[in-house]
N, C-alpha and C positions, 0 to 999 in steps of 0.2 A: 725486833727491838721495841720495847714498850715505853710509853711516856708517862711520867708521874704527875707532871703539872697539868692543870686544866687546859683544855683547848678553847681558846677565846674565839667566839663566833660573832661575826657581823651579820645580822639578819636584814636582808634587803627585800622589801615587799612584805607588807604586814596585813594582807587580806586573808582569805580563807586558809590557803595552804601555808603561807608565811607565818600566820599566827599559830597554826598547829605545830609547825616545826619549832617555832620559838618556845612554845610551852614544853616541847620535848627537851630542848637544850636547858630550859630552866629547871627541870626536875631530874635529868639524868646525870649522875656523878661522872665527872670527867669533862663536862662541858661548862662553859660560862658565857653569857652573852655580854659582848663589849659595846654593842650599839644596835639601834633599830633605825632603818631607813625606809621612808616612803615619801611620795610627793604630796600626799594628802594627809588627812587627820587620822588614818588608821594606826599610825605609830603611837599617837597619844592614847588611843583606846587600848591598844595592846599593852602599852607601858602600865596602865592602870591595872589590867588583868594580871600582870606579872608582879604587882605589888609596888610599882614605881621605882624610880632611881636609875632608870636606864638612860644612857646618852642617846639623844634623838637627833636625826639628821634628815634633811630634805634632799641633799645631793650625795649621790653614791660615792663619787670620786673623792670628795672632801672627807667623807666618813672613812673610806679606805685608807687615806693618807694619815688621818689623825688617830684612828684607833689601832692601826697596825695589827690586824687580827691574825690568828693562826689559820682560820677557816672562814669562808664566806658562804652563806646560804642564800641562794637567789630564787625568789618566788615571784618575780615580776612578769610583765607581759613578754611573750616570746621574742618580740622585736628587739629586746634589750639583752637577751641571753648571751649572744655571741660576744658582744663588747664587754659586758659586765664580767663574764667568766674569764675571758682572756686577761682582762686587767687584774683580776684577783690572782690568777696563776702567775702572771709576770711579777706580782708583788710578793710571791712566795707563799701563797695561801692554798690550802686544800679547798675544794669546792663541792658543795651539795647544790645541784642544779635541777630545778623542776623541769619536767618534760614539757615540750620537746627541747632537744639540746640547742636548737637555733631555729630561726624562721626561714632558713634556706639550707639546701644541701651543702652548698659551698661554705656557709657559715658553720655548719656542723663539722665539716672536715677541718676548718680552721681551728675550731675548739679542740678537736682531737689532736691536731699537730701541737697546739700549745700545751696540752696535757703531757704528751710524750717529751716535749722539750723541757718542761718544768720539773718533771720527776715527782709531781704532787698527785694526790688522789682526787679523782672526780667521780662522784656518784650521781647518777641521773635518777630522778624521782619516779621510777616505775613501781608504784605502790603495790601492785598485784603480785610482784615477785616476793613480797614479804607476808602475803596472806596465806595462812595454812590451808584453807579450803581450796584456794586457787592452785597452790602447790600440789595438793592431792588431786585436783581436777586434771592437771597436766599429767601427773603420774599415771592416772587411770587410762588416759587416752593412749598411752604407749602399749597397752594390752589389747587394743581394739583392732590391730592389724593396719595394713596400708592398702589403698590410700585412705586418708581421712577426709570427711566432709565437716567443715567447721562453720558454725552459724552463730553470729553474735551481733548485738546492737546495744546502743546506749543513746536513745532519744530523750531529750530533756525539754519538758514544757516550762521554759524559763519565763519568769516575770519579776517585777520589782528590781531589787538589787542585782539578781543574777542575770536579768536581761541586759542591764548595763554592762556587766562583766562580759557576757557573750558578745555583745555588739563591739566592745573594745577589742576582744580577741579576734573577731572577724575582720578587723582592719588589716591584719597581717596573715591570719591562717583560717582555713575552713575547719568545721567540726571533724571531718574525717582525717585531717592531719593532726589537729591538737589532741583529740580523744583517740583517734585511730591508732596512734603509735603504741598505746597500751596493748590493744587487742591484736595488732599485727605482731608485736613482740611475743604475745602468748601463742599465736599460731606458729611462729617460727620455733618456739620452744617445743611445741607439740610435734611438729614434723621433723625438725632438725634437717630440713631439706632446702635446697636452693630455690627461692622464688624465681620463676621463669618469665612470667608476664602478668600484667594487670589490666583490668578495665574498670570503668566507673561511670556512674551517672549522678547528676546533681540538679537541684532546683533552687531558684531564688524566690522565696516566699514572702519577702518583705522589702520595702524601700528603705528600711532603716540601716542597711549595710551598704558599703561602697559598690558602685557599679562593677559588674564583672565577677563579683563574689557570690557565693551561694550559702544558704544556711541549712540545707539538707543534702546529704550525699550517701551513696551506697557504692561499695567497692567489692571487687572480686579478684582473688589472687590464685594463680595456678602455679603449683610447685613441681619441681623436677620429678618427685616420686609419684606424681599423679594426684596428690592431695589438692583440694580446693578449699578456699576460705571466703566467707562472705561477711561483711560488716557494714552497718549503717549507723549514721549519727545525724541528728537534726537538733537545732536549738531554736527556741522562740515560743511566743505565747500561743502560736497556732498548732503546735505539736500535740498529737492526741495522747491520752494516757495509755491506751491499749497498745500503742506502738513501742512500748518502753523496754520490756525485759525478755531477751532471748540470749542464752549462753548454752550452746548445745553442740555436741560432737558425735558423729557416728562413723564407724569403719566396718569392714567385713565381719567382724566378730561381735559387734553390738554397739551400744551407745552410752554416753554419760551426759547428763543434763544438770545444770544448776537449777534448783527449784527454790525460789525465794518468795514464798507466799506473802509474807509481810512486806519485804522490800520492793517486790514487784507489784504491789497493790495500788489502790486509788490514792492519788495525790503524792506519790513517792518519786516521780520522775525528776522533780526539781530538787530533791534532797541529796546533798553530798554524802550524808551518812549512809543512804540507801545504795549508793553506787557501788560500794565494795561488799555489800551484804551477800552472803551465799546461803546460809541457813542449812541447806542439805543438798546432797548429790544423789541423783537417781541413776543407778547403773543397770542397764538392760543387756542381756546376752542373747545372741541370735541363734543359739543351739536349738535344733528341732528334733523331735522324736519321729518314730515311724509314721505317725499320723500328721506330720508337719505342724504339730503343736509345740509350743515352747517347752523345753525340758528343764529350764532353770527359771526360778522366780526372780523378779527384779530385786536388786539390793538397794537399800537406803543407807547412805553414809552420812551420819549426823555427827559432825565434829564438835566436841565440847569447847574447843579453842576457837571462838568466833570473835575476834577483836573488833572494837568499834573504830571509827575513823581516827580518833586521837591515838588509840593504842597502835594502830598501823603506822602512823607517823612516828611514834616512839620507836617502833621496830626498825623503821628506815634509818633513824638517826643512830640507833645502836649499831647497825651495820656500818654506817659511816664512821663511827667511833672505832669499831674493830678494824676497819680498813686502814685507818690512820695508825692506830697503835700497833697493829701486827704487820704493817707494810705489805698488805695484800696486793697481789697482782690483779689489776682491774682491766687489763687490756681486752679480755673477752666481753666484759660488761660495756666498755666503751664502743667496741666494734658492733655489738648488738644494738646499742642506742643509735648509732649512725645508720646502721642497716635498716632498722624499722622506719626511720625517718626517710631514707632513700625510697623505700617502698611506698610510703604515704604520699610523698611528693610526686611519684610516678602516677599514683591514682588521681591526684589533683590535676596533673597534666592531662590525663585521659579525659577528665570531665571538661576541661577548658578547651581541648582540641577536638574532642569527639572521636578519639581513636583509641585502639588498644595499644598499650605501651609494652614493648619488649624489654626485659631487664637484662637477660643474658642470651 
């Protein structure tokens, strides 16, 4: 069943991601913004960028009650995600929720229960699911045989405003949880196999974060089909530039690698725009001839559809719109979001306890 009237969206959190989502709602037919919410001045800045005239709020619950939106976009810090999204669902709103779904596994499960009870749509902001090059990357891995070896990282040399953001994030979550859910989700899509156990290591490289937390982590996942995945993430002014860009998968039949010469270059690790850049995929085949030389040349996949960060956010919101208008079944999407967070928290537990964690 389709909806003819605009979907009125309350935008909560007006920083990097919230501002990008708000710009999408502002330009996509079928949406209209009914209010902007933030505790600081970001809502005033965003209001100006949108041409002014938006209702501004400092308190989420007041805004929810007064604007009575059809949908709520939540791009606040993770420790608010559970309470904010459940309040929106109970108010009869659809929800777009930035990842991760909550700052605890129990919180994520509470959100999932609230979604099922409400009958409303909840889309989690897994932006790579909407990137054509990442979709192609995952597709190619399915031709490499099993098991797969998956190697990925996203270290960020953060400073200035982004170091403030990362320090605030680390009050509740580590980098391998907050960023890791993206890449754990990708690995699960590549294998479509049950993760069996995890192990991880971490290091606390700064006194600027709470005791017991760490700003560098590396995780390993072992899957039921024999596939293994590795991911690392670090935040801070001490992170090196050369530790920045690895997105690489190989199996018995060959390999595929993301090659981002520009996005992976000098000074790009702190750039949000560069984090989703793919540029090209290099496909290598393991076929050998009688002399054990490669019998097939490497292939370069250069996709012409390479959206920038704002265009990716637009695509996420078009998916959200479609989910609402076409009453899409999002149960698998919700299960995947909870599952990737379950794995990420198991990795966090492995670091804090110094043990391998069995999942199944």
